[in-house]
C-alpha positions in Angstrom: -8.4 -4.4 -22.1 -5.6 -1.9 -21.4 -5.9 0.4 -18.4 -5.7 4.1 -19.4 -2.9 5.7 -17.4 -2.4 9.5 -16.9 0.8 10.8 -15.5 0.7 14.2 -13.8 4.2 15.4 -13.0 6.0 18.8 -13.8 9.5 17.2 -14.2 10.2 16.3 -17.8 13.0 14.0 -16.7 10.8 12.0 -14.5 8.0 11.8 -17.0 10.4 10.7 -19.7 11.8 8.0 -17.4 8.3 6.7 -16.6 7.3 6.8 -20.2 10.3 4.7 -21.1 9.5 2.2 -18.3 5.8 1.9 -19.3 6.3 2.0 -23.1 5.1 -1.2 -24.7 3.4 -2.6 -21.6 0.4 -4.7 -22.5 -1.4 -3.7 -19.3 -1.4 0.0 -19.8 -2.2 2.6 -22.5 -0.2 5.6 -21.3 -2.0 8.9 -22.2 -0.2 12.1 -23.0 1.3 13.3 -19.6 0.1 16.4 -17.9 2.6 18.8 -16.5 0.3 21.5 -15.2 -1.9 20.6 -12.2 -4.1 23.6 -12.9 -5.4 21.7 -16.0 -5.9 18.4 -14.1 -9.7 18.5 -13.8 -10.1 19.5 -17.5 -7.9 16.6 -18.5 -9.6 14.1 -16.2 -13.0 15.0 -17.7 -11.7 14.8 -21.2 -9.7 11.5 -21.0 -11.3 9.6 -18.1 -8.2 7.6 -17.1 -8.5 4.3 -15.2 -5.3 5.2 -13.3 -3.8 8.5 -12.2 -0.1 8.5 -11.4 0.6 11.9 -9.6 3.2 13.6 -7.5 1.3 13.8 -4.1 2.9 17.2 -3.4 0.7 18.6 -6.3 -2.6 17.5 -4.8 -4.0 18.5 -1.4 -6.7 15.8 -1.2 -6.6 12.7 -3.4 -10.0 11.6 -2.0 -11.8 14.4 -3.7 -10.8 13.1 -7.1 -12.2 9.7 -6.5 -15.7 11.0 -5.7 -15.9 12.6 -9.2 -13.8 10.3 -11.2 -13.8 6.5 -10.7 -10.1 5.6 -11.0 -7.2 4.4 -9.0 -4.9 7.2 -7.7 -1.3 6.3 -7.3 1.3 8.5 -5.6 4.6 9.1 -7.4 7.2 9.8 -4.7 10.7 11.0 -5.0 11.0 13.0 -1.9 9.8 12.7 1.7 6.0 12.8 1.9 4.0 12.5 5.1 2.7 9.0 5.8 -0.8 10.4 6.5 -0.9 12.0 3.1 0.1 8.8 1.4 -2.8 6.9 3.0 -5.2 8.7 0.6 -3.7 6.9 -2.3 -4.4 3.4 -3.7 -0.7 2.7 -4.0 2.7 4.4 -3.9 5.4 4.3 -6.6 8.9 5.4 -5.6 11.1 6.4 -8.5 13.9 4.4 -6.9 11.8 1.2 -7.4 12.8 -1.2 -10.1 11.1 -1.3 -13.4 9.2 -4.5 -12.5 8.1 -3.0 -9.1 6.8 0.2 -10.7 4.8 -1.8 -13.2 3.4 -4.3 -10.6 2.5 -1.5 -8.1 0.5 0.4 -10.8 -1.1 -2.8 -12.0 -2.2 -3.9 -8.5 -3.7 -0.4 -7.9 -5.7 -0.5 -11.1 -9.5 -0.9 -10.8 -9.3 -4.1 -12.9 -7.3 -6.0 -10.2 -9.1 -8.3 -7.9 -9.8 -7.0 -4.4 -7.9 -9.9 -2.8 -4.5 -8.8 -4.1 -5.0 -5.4 -2.4 -6.1 -6.9 0.9 -3.0 -9.2 1.1 -0.7 -6.2 1.1 -0.9 -5.7 4.9 1.9 -7.3 6.9 1.0 -9.6 9.7 2.1 -8.8 13.2 4.8 -11.5 13.0 6.0 -10.2 9.6 6.2 -6.7 11.1 8.2 -8.0 14.0 10.6 -9.7 11.6 10.9 -6.5 9.5 11.7 -4.4 12.6 14.5 -6.9 13.6 15.8 -7.0 10.0 15.9 -3.2 9.8 17.9 -3.2 13.0 20.6 -5.2 11.2 20.0 -8.6 12.8 20.7 -11.8 11.0 18.1 -14.5 10.3 19.5 -16.5 13.2 19.4 -13.5 15.6 15.8 -12.8 14.5 14.8 -16.4 15.0 16.3 -16.5 18.5 14.7 -13.2 19.5 11.2 -14.3 18.3 11.5 -17.9 19.4 10.9 -19.3 15.9 13.1 -21.3 13.5 15.4 -19.8 10.9 13.2 -21.3 8.2 10.2 -19.5 9.6 12.1 -16.2 9.5 13.1 -16.9 5.9 9.5 -17.6 5.0 8.4 -14.3 6.7 11.1 -12.4 4.8 9.8 -13.9 1.5 6.2 -12.8 2.4 7.5 -9.3 3.3 9.3 -9.0 0.0 6.3 -10.2 -1.9 3.9 -7.9 -0.2 6.1 -4.8 -0.3 7.9 -5.4 -3.5 11.2 -4.5 -1.8 14.1 -6.9 -2.0 17.0 -5.2 -0.3 17.5 -4.9 3.4 18.3 -1.1 2.9 15.0 -0.7 1.1 13.1 -2.6 3.8 14.7 -0.4 6.4 13.5 2.7 4.7 10.1 1.1 4.3 10.0 0.4 8.1 11.1 4.0 8.9 8.5 5.6 6.5 5.8 3.4 8.0 6.8 4.5 11.6 7.7 0.9 12.5 11.1 2.1 13.8 12.9 5.3 14.2 16.5 6.3 13.5 17.5 5.9 17.1 16.9 2.2 17.0 19.2 1.6 14.0 22.8 0.5 14.4 
């Protein structure tokens, strides 16, 4: 059964882009988007979506929605948003993500996904250590030497990090590390 998805975003350009990405997906039935957050409760009551994709700057508390409406709430980010605010959401979609990443992130947040796939998202301590070193511009060999592991182990950790975060580029992983307060700008080269 398709998951009913409601997009709440005032920007017509961003809504059009998301609609293009999600059009024809067998996982989702995209409902008519909502541009006015003032009408959000009315729309939620009327359409009862399984997934709400919303700009987090429009909503003070995502947790309140979950108590009244059983659905996944996914943040749509295209500007800096406080990390604490994003913790209220089941997932975060960045408009700079690839088409595949956007679809997969929304799918994993949906209520129909097994709980196991959500719990596996957390990086292990060793993966976090590899990510920090990687964000600092170190090569696989340098990371292996610093952590006293083999290069093969570093490569394996990098694959796990990419799988869990959905981010493939070193630049993207660096931004991820910064947004999750794993590093600060002063530690970068």
